[in-house]
C-alpha positions in Angstrom: 35.3 -31.5 29.6 38.1 -31.3 27.1 35.7 -30.3 24.4 34.3 -27.3 26.2 37.1 -24.9 25.3 37.0 -25.9 21.7 33.2 -25.4 21.5 33.5 -22.1 23.2 36.2 -20.9 20.8 34.2 -22.0 17.9 31.1 -20.3 19.2 33.0 -17.0 19.8 34.5 -17.2 16.3 31.2 -17.7 14.6 29.5 -15.0 16.7 32.1 -12.5 15.9 32.3 -13.2 12.2 29.2 -11.2 11.2 25.9 -12.4 9.8 25.5 -16.1 9.3 23.9 -15.5 5.9 24.2 -13.0 3.2 21.3 -11.5 1.3 20.6 -12.9 -2.1 20.3 -9.7 -4.1 19.6 -11.5 -7.4 16.6 -13.2 -5.7 15.5 -9.8 -4.3 15.8 -8.2 -7.7 13.7 -10.9 -9.2 11.0 -10.6 -6.6 10.9 -6.8 -7.0 10.7 -7.0 -10.8 8.0 -9.7 -10.8 5.8 -8.3 -8.0 6.5 -4.7 -6.9 6.6 -3.2 -10.3 3.2 -4.7 -11.1 1.7 -2.0 -8.8 4.2 0.8 -9.3 7.4 1.8 -11.0 10.7 2.7 -9.4 9.6 6.3 -9.0 8.1 5.6 -5.5 11.6 4.8 -4.4 13.2 8.0 -5.7 10.5 10.6 -5.0 11.3 13.4 -2.5 8.4 12.6 -0.1 9.2 8.9 0.4 7.1 7.1 3.0 10.0 4.9 4.1 12.6 6.6 6.2 14.6 3.7 7.8 15.9 0.3 7.0 13.5 -1.4 9.4 10.7 0.7 7.9 11.7 -0.6 4.5 11.4 -4.2 5.6 8.0 -3.4 7.1 6.8 -1.8 3.9 7.9 -4.7 1.8 6.0 -7.0 4.1 2.9 -4.8 3.8 3.1 -4.9 0.0 3.6 -8.6 0.0 0.4 -9.1 2.1 -1.6 -6.6 0.0 -0.7 -8.5 -3.1 -1.7 -11.8 -1.5 1.7 -13.3 -1.8 3.2 -15.8 0.6 6.9 -15.0 0.7 9.3 -16.5 3.2 10.9 -14.1 5.7 14.2 -14.4 3.7 12.3 -13.3 0.5 11.1 -10.2 2.3 14.6 -9.6 3.5 16.2 -10.1 0.1 13.7 -7.8 -1.6 14.2 -5.1 1.1 17.9 -5.3 0.9 17.8 -5.1 -2.9 15.7 -2.0 -2.7 18.0 -0.6 0.0 21.1 -1.0 -2.1 19.5 0.2 -5.3 17.5 3.2 -4.0 17.5 3.9 -0.3 21.0 3.3 1.0 20.1 3.2 4.7 22.8 2.0 7.0 22.7 -1.5 8.5 
């Protein structure tokens, strides 16, 4: 029973410290450069009538593009590419 308070304190500290991982923007940039730009340039991200209007929508669009290209990315690859695009072009809140 003496360990319970220590484990609880550790769990609360970790839970309150933010995300357990950070996005790998360099990996996201590489994925975008090697795959997304094979279909289109960056103009789709900067046009006035963008299809993507939210951060969650951006992740869904990246996933759709991945599938349409026949790629087999891990979820973290999709997240990294979406976060790279978000920081470079969209600037949606978290």
